[in-house]
C-alpha angles and dihedrals in degrees: 000000000000117000132162097175137293110325093348110152117227140172136202133239134208109251088202091054089049091048088054091047091051088056095047109103087194090073110093141223102037091231087075094053089050088052092051091051090052088051094042098051098026113136128207091287092048094252119131106201123198136186119244108294095001094114092050090052089049097049094041126099130236095359095308115117120224118252118259088249092056093047090048092050091050091049094046087050092050090051091050091053091046093243094127133018125272092248091062124121141161089280098049131014113199127204121207112252091230087063104032134035126162113200092176136088122302141081124328092196144077121204093191092058094031096238131150127167135167088231 
């Protein structure tokens, strides 16, 4: 069940659309694409796990992945803007629970942060 508090309005987003926006190099700055990746791949815990180098490939353009430094810079900028939580990194982007909840199907665990819940 999704709940942001008593009488708190909320809406939904398409994770498919967010994934497309994460891949769109026209969207600037990079921090926004990092945020769309977090939304697009976020699981029931609000964690978006990626294999080594996967986020760099998603954020890259024309088949060329971004460098590790460019990815880190984008993640750092997204953290500074409050778009993702402070414990986010290239292997797992974390959305704050006050911002994102996924009541649907999918994992309720995170290998990167060693979390598992029955949620």
